[in-house]
All heavy atoms as a GROMACS GRO file, in nm:
protein
  504
    1MET      N    1  -0.981   1.015  -0.439
    1MET     CA    2  -0.893   0.902  -0.472
    1MET      C    3  -0.912   0.799  -0.362
    1MET      O    4  -0.921   0.834  -0.244
    1MET     CB    5  -0.750   0.950  -0.482
    1MET     CG    6  -0.657   0.845  -0.534
    1MET     SD    7  -0.484   0.891  -0.553
    1MET     CE    8  -0.484   1.061  -0.584
    2THR      N    9  -0.917   0.673  -0.397
    2THR     CA   10  -0.935   0.565  -0.301
    2THR      C   11  -0.808   0.478  -0.297
    2THR      O   12  -0.729   0.472  -0.385
    2THR     CB   13  -1.055   0.476  -0.338
    2THR    OG1   14  -1.034   0.422  -0.468
    2THR    CG2   15  -1.184   0.554  -0.336
    3CYS      N   16  -0.796   0.408  -0.182
    3CYS     CA   17  -0.679   0.324  -0.157
    3CYS      C   18  -0.683   0.200  -0.248
    3CYS      O   19  -0.782   0.130  -0.256
    3CYS     CB   20  -0.681   0.278  -0.012
    3CYS     SG   21  -0.548   0.164   0.032
    4TYR      N   22  -0.573   0.175  -0.319
    4TYR     CA   23  -0.567   0.064  -0.409
    4TYR      C   24  -0.574  -0.070  -0.335
    4TYR      O   25  -0.646  -0.159  -0.378
    4TYR     CB   26  -0.436   0.069  -0.491
    4TYR     CG   27  -0.418  -0.047  -0.583
    4TYR    CD1   28  -0.484  -0.051  -0.704
    4TYR    CD2   29  -0.336  -0.156  -0.550
    4TYR    CE1   30  -0.468  -0.158  -0.788
    4TYR    CE2   31  -0.321  -0.263  -0.633
    4TYR     CZ   32  -0.388  -0.264  -0.754
    4TYR     OH   33  -0.374  -0.371  -0.837
    5ASP      N   34  -0.504  -0.086  -0.226
    5ASP     CA   35  -0.503  -0.212  -0.152
    5ASP      C   36  -0.641  -0.241  -0.093
    5ASP      O   37  -0.682  -0.358  -0.092
    5ASP     CB   38  -0.397  -0.212  -0.042
    5ASP     CG   39  -0.255  -0.217  -0.099
    5ASP    OD1   40  -0.235  -0.285  -0.201
    5ASP    OD2   41  -0.165  -0.154  -0.040
    6CYS      N   42  -0.710  -0.143  -0.044
    6CYS     CA   43  -0.845  -0.163   0.005
    6CYS      C   44  -0.940  -0.206  -0.107
    6CYS      O   45  -1.025  -0.291  -0.086
    6CYS     CB   46  -0.899  -0.035   0.074
    6CYS     SG   47  -0.829  -0.006   0.237
    7THR      N   48  -0.923  -0.149  -0.222
    7THR     CA   49  -1.005  -0.185  -0.337
    7THR      C   50  -0.982  -0.333  -0.374
    7THR      O   51  -1.078  -0.405  -0.404
    7THR     CB   52  -0.974  -0.096  -0.458
    7THR    OG1   53  -0.998   0.040  -0.420
    7THR    CG2   54  -1.062  -0.129  -0.578
    8GLN      N   55  -0.858  -0.377  -0.363
    8GLN     CA   56  -0.828  -0.519  -0.394
    8GLN      C   57  -0.887  -0.613  -0.288
    8GLN      O   58  -0.909  -0.730  -0.315
    8GLN     CB   59  -0.676  -0.538  -0.398
    8GLN     CG   60  -0.610  -0.466  -0.513
    8GLN     CD   61  -0.666  -0.507  -0.648
    8GLN    OE1   62  -0.666  -0.624  -0.681
    8GLN    NE2   63  -0.710  -0.410  -0.727
    9GLN      N   64  -0.913  -0.562  -0.168
    9GLN     CA   65  -0.970  -0.642  -0.058
    9GLN      C   66  -1.121  -0.623  -0.047
    9GLN      O   67  -1.182  -0.654   0.053
    9GLN     CB   68  -0.906  -0.604   0.074
    9GLN     CG   69  -0.759  -0.632   0.080
    9GLN     CD   70  -0.692  -0.570   0.203
    9GLN    OE1   71  -0.754  -0.506   0.285
    9GLN    NE2   72  -0.564  -0.595   0.214
   10ASP      N   73  -1.184  -0.570  -0.153
   10ASP     CA   74  -1.329  -0.541  -0.159
   10ASP      C   75  -1.374  -0.446  -0.050
   10ASP      O   76  -1.488  -0.451  -0.002
   10ASP     CB   77  -1.409  -0.673  -0.153
   10ASP     CG   78  -1.390  -0.755  -0.276
   10ASP    OD1   79  -1.373  -0.696  -0.385
   10ASP    OD2   80  -1.394  -0.880  -0.263
   11ARG      N   81  -1.287  -0.356  -0.006
   11ARG     CA   82  -1.326  -0.250   0.087
   11ARG      C   83  -1.324  -0.116   0.009
   11ARG      O   84  -1.240  -0.030   0.030
   11ARG     CB   85  -1.228  -0.241   0.205
   11ARG     CG   86  -1.233  -0.361   0.295
   11ARG     CD   87  -1.146  -0.348   0.416
   11ARG     NE   88  -1.040  -0.246   0.410
   11ARG     CZ   89  -0.944  -0.231   0.501
   11ARG    NH1   90  -0.941  -0.309   0.605
   11ARG    NH2   91  -0.857  -0.137   0.489
   12THR      N   92  -1.416  -0.107  -0.082
   12THR     CA   93  -1.418   0.011  -0.169
   12THR      C   94  -1.460   0.137  -0.096
   12THR      O   95  -1.532   0.130   0.004
   12THR     CB   96  -1.514  -0.012  -0.290
   12THR    OG1   97  -1.644  -0.040  -0.236
   12THR    CG2   98  -1.466  -0.126  -0.376
   13GLY      N   99  -1.412   0.248  -0.141
   13GLY     CA  100  -1.449   0.376  -0.083
   13GLY      C  101  -1.357   0.426   0.026
   13GLY      O  102  -1.378   0.531   0.084
   14THR      N  103  -1.251   0.350   0.060
   14THR     CA  104  -1.158   0.398   0.163
   14THR      C  105  -1.073   0.510   0.102
   14THR      O  106  -1.001   0.487   0.006
   14THR     CB  107  -1.066   0.283   0.210
   14THR    OG1  108  -1.148   0.174   0.251
   14THR    CG2  109  -0.979   0.327   0.326
   15PRO      N  110  -1.079   0.630   0.162
   15PRO     CA  111  -1.002   0.742   0.103
   15PRO      C  112  -0.851   0.722   0.121
   15PRO      O  113  -0.804   0.677   0.224
   15PRO     CB  114  -1.054   0.865   0.178
   15PRO     CG  115  -1.109   0.811   0.306
   15PRO     CD  116  -1.154   0.672   0.275
   16ALA      N  117  -0.777   0.760   0.019
   16ALA     CA  118  -0.630   0.756   0.026
   16ALA      C  119  -0.579   0.884   0.094
   16ALA      O  120  -0.641   0.989   0.085
   16ALA     CB  121  -0.571   0.746  -0.116
   17VAL      N  122  -0.468   0.870   0.166
   17VAL     CA  123  -0.407   0.987   0.229
   17VAL      C  124  -0.279   1.028   0.158
   17VAL      O  125  -0.220   1.130   0.191
   17VAL     CB  126  -0.375   0.961   0.378
   17VAL    CG1  127  -0.507   0.940   0.454
   17VAL    CG2  128  -0.285   0.839   0.395
   18GLY      N  129  -0.233   0.950   0.060
   18GLY     CA  130  -0.114   0.986  -0.013
   18GLY      C  131  -0.084   0.890  -0.127
   18GLY      O  132  -0.159   0.792  -0.145
   19VAL      N  133   0.023   0.916  -0.196
   19VAL     CA  134   0.064   0.835  -0.312
   19VAL      C  135   0.204   0.780  -0.281
   19VAL      O  136   0.293   0.853  -0.237
   19VAL     CB  137   0.067   0.919  -0.441
   19VAL    CG1  138   0.118   0.838  -0.556
   19VAL    CG2  139  -0.073   0.972  -0.471
   20CYS      N  140   0.223   0.650  -0.304
   20CYS     CA  141   0.352   0.585  -0.274
   20CYS      C  142   0.462   0.647  -0.359
   20CYS      O  143   0.448   0.659  -0.482
   20CYS     CB  144   0.336   0.436  -0.303
   20CYS     SG  145   0.491   0.344  -0.277
   21ALA      N  146   0.575   0.678  -0.293
   21ALA     CA  147   0.688   0.735  -0.364
   21ALA      C  148   0.757   0.633  -0.454
   21ALA      O  149   0.830   0.667  -0.546
   21ALA     CB  150   0.788   0.791  -0.264
   22ARG      N  151   0.734   0.504  -0.430
   22ARG     CA  152   0.800   0.397  -0.504
   22ARG      C  153   0.719   0.354  -0.625
   22ARG      O  154   0.770   0.354  -0.735
   22ARG     CB  155   0.821   0.280  -0.410
   22ARG     CG  156   0.894   0.164  -0.470
   22ARG     CD  157   1.038   0.176  -0.442
   22ARG     NE  158   1.107   0.057  -0.483
   22ARG     CZ  159   1.232   0.057  -0.516
   22ARG    NH1  160   1.301   0.167  -0.500
   22ARG    NH2  161   1.290  -0.051  -0.554
   23CYS      N  162   0.593   0.316  -0.603
   23CYS     CA  163   0.512   0.259  -0.714
   23CYS      C  164   0.407   0.354  -0.769
   23CYS      O  165   0.353   0.332  -0.874
   23CYS     CB  166   0.447   0.129  -0.672
   23CYS     SG  167   0.318   0.146  -0.546
   24GLY      N  168   0.372   0.459  -0.694
   24GLY     CA  169   0.279   0.558  -0.742
   24GLY      C  170   0.133   0.525  -0.715
   24GLY      O  171   0.043   0.601  -0.757
   25LEU      N  172   0.103   0.417  -0.642
   25LEU     CA  173  -0.034   0.384  -0.611
   25LEU      C  174  -0.081   0.459  -0.488
   25LEU      O  175  -0.004   0.489  -0.396
   25LEU     CB  176  -0.051   0.235  -0.590
   25LEU     CG  177  -0.028   0.148  -0.712
   25LEU    CD1  178  -0.040  -0.002  -0.676
   25LEU    CD2  179  -0.132   0.181  -0.819
   26ALA      N  180  -0.212   0.489  -0.481
   26ALA     CA  181  -0.270   0.557  -0.366
   26ALA      C  182  -0.282   0.461  -0.250
   26ALA      O  183  -0.314   0.342  -0.267
   26ALA     CB  184  -0.405   0.614  -0.403
   27ALA      N  185  -0.259   0.512  -0.126
   27ALA     CA  186  -0.270   0.428  -0.008
   27ALA      C  187  -0.345   0.500   0.102
   27ALA      O  188  -0.332   0.624   0.117
   27ALA     CB  189  -0.130   0.388   0.042
   28CYS      N  190  -0.422   0.427   0.183
   28CYS     CA  191  -0.492   0.484   0.296
   28CYS      C  192  -0.401   0.482   0.419
   28CYS      O  193  -0.286   0.435   0.413
   28CYS     CB  194  -0.619   0.402   0.327
   28CYS     SG  195  -0.588   0.237   0.388
   29GLN      N  196  -0.454   0.528   0.531
   29GLN     CA  197  -0.372   0.536   0.653
   29GLN      C  198  -0.332   0.397   0.699
   29GLN      O  199  -0.222   0.379   0.758
   29GLN     CB  200  -0.449   0.609   0.759
   29GLN     CG  201  -0.366   0.653   0.876
   29GLN     CD  202  -0.440   0.752   0.961
   29GLN    OE1  203  -0.552   0.790   0.935
   29GLN    NE2  204  -0.373   0.800   1.064
   30ASP      N  205  -0.415   0.293   0.678
   30ASP     CA  206  -0.381   0.158   0.724
   30ASP      C  207  -0.276   0.093   0.638
   30ASP      O  208  -0.201   0.006   0.683
   30ASP     CB  209  -0.508   0.070   0.720
   30ASP     CG  210  -0.609   0.114   0.824
   30ASP    OD1  211  -0.571   0.176   0.925
   30ASP    OD2  212  -0.729   0.086   0.805
   31HIS      N  213  -0.270   0.128   0.509
   31HIS     CA  214  -0.175   0.062   0.417
   31HIS      C  215  -0.051   0.149   0.386
   31HIS      O  216   0.028   0.112   0.303
   31HIS     CB  217  -0.246   0.028   0.284
   31HIS     CG  218  -0.342  -0.083   0.301
   31HIS    ND1  219  -0.480  -0.062   0.287
   31HIS    CD2  220  -0.326  -0.215   0.332
   31HIS    CE1  221  -0.541  -0.180   0.306
   31HIS    NE2  222  -0.451  -0.272   0.336
   32ALA      N  223  -0.037   0.259   0.457
   32ALA     CA  224   0.075   0.349   0.426
   32ALA      C  225   0.180   0.345   0.536
   32ALA      O  226   0.151   0.311   0.652
   32ALA     CB  227   0.024   0.494   0.414
   33ARG      N  228   0.301   0.375   0.504
   33ARG     CA  229   0.412   0.390   0.597
   33ARG      C  230   0.480   0.521   0.567
   33ARG      O  231   0.508   0.552   0.450
   33ARG     CB  232   0.513   0.274   0.580
   33ARG     CG  233   0.455   0.138   0.585
   33ARG     CD  234   0.408   0.105   0.728
   33ARG     NE  235   0.358  -0.033   0.736
   33ARG     CZ  236   0.230  -0.068   0.723
   33ARG    NH1  237   0.139   0.024   0.699
   33ARG    NH2  238   0.194  -0.192   0.734
   34VAL      N  239   0.512   0.594   0.668
   34VAL     CA  240   0.589   0.718   0.654
   34VAL      C  241   0.728   0.689   0.710
   34VAL      O  242   0.742   0.658   0.830
   34VAL     CB  243   0.524   0.837   0.727
   34VAL    CG1  244   0.611   0.961   0.712
   34VAL    CG2  245   0.386   0.862   0.669
   35LEU      N  246   0.828   0.692   0.626
   35LEU     CA  247   0.964   0.655   0.663
   35LEU      C  248   1.050   0.781   0.670
   35LEU      O  249   1.022   0.885   0.612
   35LEU     CB  250   1.023   0.561   0.559
   35LEU     CG  251   0.941   0.436   0.527
   35LEU    CD1  252   1.004   0.358   0.413
   35LEU    CD2  253   0.925   0.352   0.649
   36VAL      N  254   1.161   0.767   0.741
   36VAL     CA  255   1.261   0.875   0.750
   36VAL      C  256   1.356   0.858   0.633
   36VAL      O  257   1.402   0.749   0.604
   36VAL     CB  258   1.336   0.865   0.882
   36VAL    CG1  259   1.448   0.969   0.886
   36VAL    CG2  260   1.243   0.883   0.998
   37ALA      N  261   1.382   0.967   0.564
   37ALA     CA  262   1.474   0.965   0.450
   37ALA      C  263   1.581   1.071   0.469
   37ALA      O  264   1.549   1.188   0.489
   37ALA     CB  265   1.399   0.992   0.320
   38GLN      N  266   1.704   1.028   0.471
   38GLN     CA  267   1.818   1.123   0.480
   38GLN      C  268   1.839   1.193   0.348
   38GLN      O  269   1.840   1.129   0.244
   38GLN     CB  270   1.945   1.051   0.523
   38GLN     CG  271   1.940   0.998   0.664
   38GLN     CD  272   1.933   1.114   0.765
   38GLN    OE1  273   1.987   1.220   0.749
   38GLN    NE2  274   1.858   1.089   0.874
   39VAL      N  275   1.857   1.321   0.353
   39VAL     CA  276   1.881   1.401   0.234
   39VAL      C  277   2.029   1.432   0.227
   39VAL      O  278   2.087   1.481   0.326
   39VAL     CB  279   1.800   1.532   0.236
   39VAL    CG1  280   1.830   1.616   0.112
   39VAL    CG2  281   1.652   1.502   0.246
   40SER      N  282   2.093   1.400   0.116
   40SER     CA  283   2.236   1.427   0.105
   40SER      C  284   2.266   1.491  -0.031
   40SER      O  285   2.190   1.475  -0.126
   40SER     CB  286   2.319   1.299   0.124
   40SER     OG  287   2.288   1.209   0.020
   41GLN      N  288   2.377   1.561  -0.036
   41GLN     CA  289   2.421   1.628  -0.154
   41GLN      C  290   2.572   1.623  -0.157
   41GLN      O  291   2.638   1.636  -0.055
   41GLN     CB  292   2.371   1.774  -0.156
   41GLN     CG  293   2.396   1.849  -0.282
   41GLN     CD  294   2.334   1.988  -0.277
   41GLN    OE1  295   2.302   2.039  -0.170
   41GLN    NE2  296   2.319   2.047  -0.392
   42SER      N  297   2.631   1.602  -0.272
   42SER     CA  298   2.775   1.594  -0.286
   42SER      C  299   2.839   1.731  -0.269
   42SER      O  300   2.799   1.826  -0.333
   42SER     CB  301   2.814   1.536  -0.420
   42SER     OG  302   2.772   1.403  -0.429
   43HIS      N  303   2.934   1.737  -0.179
   43HIS     CA  304   3.013   1.857  -0.156
   43HIS      C  305   3.159   1.819  -0.147
   43HIS      O  306   3.199   1.745  -0.055
   43HIS     CB  307   2.970   1.926  -0.024
   43HIS     CG  308   2.842   1.998  -0.034
   43HIS    ND1  309   2.831   2.127  -0.081
   43HIS    CD2  310   2.713   1.962  -0.002
   43HIS    CE1  311   2.705   2.165  -0.077
   43HIS    NE2  312   2.634   2.066  -0.031
   44GLY      N  313   3.238   1.866  -0.237
   44GLY     CA  314   3.380   1.840  -0.231
   44GLY      C  315   3.413   1.692  -0.246
   44GLY      O  316   3.380   1.629  -0.344
   45LEU      N  317   3.478   1.634  -0.144
   45LEU     CA  318   3.524   1.496  -0.148
   45LEU      C  319   3.420   1.393  -0.111
   45LEU      O  320   3.440   1.274  -0.129
   45LEU     CB  321   3.648   1.479  -0.063
   45LEU     CG  322   3.768   1.563  -0.102
   45LEU    CD1  323   3.878   1.548  -0.001
   45LEU    CD2  324   3.813   1.523  -0.240
   46GLY      N  325   3.307   1.434  -0.056
   46GLY     CA  326   3.209   1.334  -0.014
   46GLY      C  327   3.073   1.398   0.004
   46GLY      O  328   3.056   1.518  -0.005
   47PRO      N  329   2.974   1.313   0.031
   47PRO     CA  330   2.838   1.365   0.049
   47PRO      C  331   2.821   1.438   0.182
   47PRO      O  332   2.889   1.408   0.280
   47PRO     CB  333   2.750   1.240   0.046
   47PRO     CG  334   2.842   1.129   0.088
   47PRO     CD  335   2.980   1.168   0.040
   48SER      N  336   2.734   1.533   0.183
   48SER     CA  337   2.700   1.607   0.301
   48SER      C  338   2.555   1.577   0.334
   48SER      O  339   2.467   1.594   0.249
   48SER     CB  340   2.720   1.758   0.279
   48SER     OG  341   2.680   1.828   0.393
   49THR      N  342   2.526   1.534   0.457
   49THR     CA  343   2.390   1.496   0.493
   49THR      C  344   2.324   1.617   0.564
   49THR      O  345   2.384   1.681   0.651
   49THR     CB  346   2.393   1.377   0.588
   49THR    OG1  347   2.461   1.271   0.524
   49THR    CG2  348   2.254   1.329   0.622
   50ALA      N  349   2.200   1.640   0.529
   50ALA     CA  350   2.124   1.749   0.591
   50ALA      C  351   2.098   1.718   0.738
   50ALA      O  352   2.081   1.600   0.775
   50ALA     CB  353   1.993   1.769   0.517
   51PRO      N  354   2.097   1.816   0.825
   51PRO     CA  355   2.072   1.794   0.967
   51PRO      C  356   1.930   1.754   1.000
   51PRO      O  357   1.904   1.697   1.105
   51PRO     CB  358   2.108   1.928   1.032
   51PRO     CG  359   2.092   2.028   0.924
   51PRO     CD  360   2.121   1.957   0.796
   52ILE      N  361   1.840   1.777   0.909
   52ILE     CA  362   1.699   1.743   0.931
   52ILE      C  363   1.661   1.637   0.830
   52ILE      O  364   1.686   1.649   0.708
   52ILE     CB  365   1.608   1.866   0.913
   52ILE    CG1  366   1.643   1.972   1.015
   52ILE    CG2  367   1.461   1.827   0.929
   52ILE    CD1  368   1.575   2.105   0.990
   53ALA      N  369   1.601   1.529   0.877
   53ALA     CA  370   1.558   1.418   0.789
   53ALA      C  371   1.425   1.454   0.720
   53ALA      O  372   1.342   1.525   0.776
   53ALA     CB  373   1.540   1.290   0.866
   54ALA      N  374   1.408   1.404   0.601
   54ALA     CA  375   1.285   1.420   0.525
   54ALA      C  376   1.189   1.305   0.552
   54ALA      O  377   1.229   1.204   0.612
   54ALA     CB  378   1.315   1.432   0.378
   55ARG      N  379   1.068   1.319   0.506
   55ARG     CA  380   0.974   1.210   0.518
   55ARG      C  381   0.953   1.146   0.378
   55ARG      O  382   0.966   1.212   0.275
   55ARG     CB  383   0.837   1.260   0.566
   55ARG     CG  384   0.840   1.304   0.708
   55ARG     CD  385   0.705   1.350   0.749
   55ARG     NE  386   0.674   1.471   0.679
   55ARG     CZ  387   0.579   1.556   0.714
   55ARG    NH1  388   0.504   1.530   0.817
   55ARG    NH2  389   0.558   1.667   0.646
   56ARG      N  390   0.922   1.018   0.377
   56ARG     CA  391   0.901   0.943   0.254
   56ARG      C  392   0.776   0.855   0.273
   56ARG      O  393   0.773   0.773   0.361
   56ARG     CB  394   1.022   0.860   0.223
   56ARG     CG  395   1.018   0.792   0.090
   56ARG     CD  396   1.159   0.742   0.054
   56ARG     NE  397   1.148   0.658  -0.061
   56ARG     CZ  398   1.144   0.525  -0.055
   56ARG    NH1  399   1.150   0.461   0.058
   56ARG    NH2  400   1.135   0.454  -0.166
   57PHE      N  401   0.678   0.875   0.190
   57PHE     CA  402   0.550   0.802   0.200
   57PHE      C  403   0.551   0.682   0.105
   57PHE      O  404   0.573   0.700  -0.015
   57PHE     CB  405   0.438   0.900   0.160
   57PHE     CG  406   0.298   0.843   0.175
   57PHE    CD1  407   0.231   0.861   0.294
   57PHE    CD2  408   0.238   0.777   0.072
   57PHE    CE1  409   0.101   0.812   0.310
   57PHE    CE2  410   0.110   0.726   0.089
   57PHE     CZ  411   0.042   0.742   0.208
   58VAL      N  412   0.537   0.564   0.157
   58VAL     CA  413   0.532   0.443   0.076
   58VAL      C  414   0.414   0.354   0.123
   58VAL      O  415   0.372   0.359   0.233
   58VAL     CB  416   0.664   0.360   0.085
   58VAL    CG1  417   0.780   0.437   0.025
   58VAL    CG2  418   0.696   0.318   0.225
   59CYS      N  419   0.369   0.269   0.030
   59CYS     CA  420   0.263   0.175   0.064
   59CYS      C  421   0.326   0.054   0.134
   59CYS      O  422   0.446   0.035   0.132
   59CYS     CB  423   0.189   0.131  -0.063
   59CYS     SG  424   0.284   0.038  -0.181
   60HIS      N  425   0.241  -0.024   0.199
   60HIS     CA  426   0.289  -0.137   0.276
   60HIS      C  427   0.367  -0.241   0.190
   60HIS      O  428   0.475  -0.286   0.231
   60HIS     CB  429   0.173  -0.206   0.346
   60HIS     CG  430   0.212  -0.324   0.427
   60HIS    ND1  431   0.293  -0.314   0.540
   60HIS    CD2  432   0.184  -0.456   0.412
   60HIS    CE1  433   0.313  -0.436   0.589
   60HIS    NE2  434   0.248  -0.524   0.513
   61PRO      N  435   0.318  -0.278   0.071
   61PRO     CA  436   0.395  -0.376  -0.010
   61PRO      C  437   0.532  -0.325  -0.048
   61PRO      O  438   0.629  -0.401  -0.044
   61PRO     CB  439   0.306  -0.399  -0.131
   61PRO     CG  440   0.167  -0.368  -0.085
   61PRO     CD  441   0.185  -0.256   0.012
   62CYS      N  442   0.544  -0.197  -0.084
   62CYS     CA  443   0.678  -0.143  -0.122
   62CYS      C  444   0.769  -0.136   0.002
   62CYS      O  445   0.888  -0.166  -0.008
   62CYS     CB  446   0.662  -0.006  -0.183
   62CYS     SG  447   0.595  -0.011  -0.352
   63ASP      N  448   0.714  -0.102   0.117
   63ASP     CA  449   0.791  -0.096   0.240
   63ASP      C  450   0.845  -0.239   0.272
   63ASP      O  451   0.960  -0.256   0.305
   63ASP     CB  452   0.707  -0.044   0.356
   63ASP     CG  453   0.785  -0.040   0.486
   63ASP    OD1  454   0.902   0.003   0.483
   63ASP    OD2  455   0.728  -0.074   0.590
   64THR      N  456   0.759  -0.338   0.261
   64THR     CA  457   0.802  -0.475   0.285
   64THR      C  458   0.905  -0.523   0.188
   64THR      O  459   1.004  -0.586   0.226
   64THR     CB  460   0.675  -0.572   0.275
   64THR    OG1  461   0.575  -0.525   0.366
   64THR    CG2  462   0.712  -0.714   0.310
   65ALA      N  463   0.892  -0.490   0.061
   65ALA     CA  464   0.990  -0.527  -0.041
   65ALA      C  465   1.123  -0.460  -0.017
   65ALA      O  466   1.229  -0.525  -0.033
   65ALA     CB  467   0.938  -0.493  -0.180
   66GLU      N  468   1.121  -0.332   0.022
   66GLU     CA  469   1.247  -0.261   0.046
   66GLU      C  470   1.322  -0.315   0.166
   66GLU      O  471   1.445  -0.314   0.173
   66GLU     CB  472   1.221  -0.111   0.063
   66GLU     CG  473   1.185  -0.043  -0.064
   66GLU     CD  474   1.151   0.104  -0.047
   66GLU    OE1  475   1.152   0.153   0.066
   66GLU    OE2  476   1.124   0.170  -0.147
   67ARG      N  477   1.252  -0.362   0.266
   67ARG     CA  478   1.313  -0.416   0.390
   67ARG      C  479   1.354  -0.560   0.374
   67ARG      O  480   1.414  -0.616   0.466
   67ARG     CB  481   1.217  -0.401   0.507
   67ARG     CG  482   1.193  -0.257   0.545
   67ARG     CD  483   1.089  -0.248   0.656
   67ARG     NE  484   1.048  -0.112   0.676
   67ARG     CZ  485   1.100  -0.033   0.773
   67ARG    NH1  486   1.191  -0.079   0.853
   67ARG    NH2  487   1.052   0.088   0.788
   68ALA      N  488   1.322  -0.627   0.266
   68ALA     CA  489   1.352  -0.767   0.245
   68ALA      C  490   1.500  -0.796   0.225
   68ALA      O  491   1.543  -0.907   0.236
   68ALA     CB  492   1.273  -0.822   0.126
   69TYR      N  493   1.579  -0.694   0.195
   69TYR     CA  494   1.720  -0.712   0.167
   69TYR      C  495   1.798  -0.731   0.294
   69TYR      O  496   1.802  -0.671   0.386
   69TYR     CB  497   1.780  -0.599   0.086
   69TYR     CG  498   1.728  -0.597  -0.055
   69TYR    CD1  499   1.628  -0.511  -0.095
   69TYR    CD2  500   1.782  -0.685  -0.150
   69TYR    CE1  501   1.584  -0.512  -0.225
   69TYR    CE2  502   1.736  -0.687  -0.276
   69TYR     CZ  503   1.638  -0.600  -0.315
   69TYR     OH  504   1.594  -0.600  -0.445
   0.00000   0.00000   0.00000
């Protein structure tokens, strides 16, 4: 699988290291972001957050769009 953003920039053949959790496109190491994601579950009157954070793999455009708010 090759990186979608590299293909759009005529840099074909760049291997992808993962798939964006938001849009589902493949991304290489240069176009990917690994974010911290808190895992929570409802318990009783409110949510309970896990003591260990999870990882979330997103492409650069989705990361930029999510941080725009």
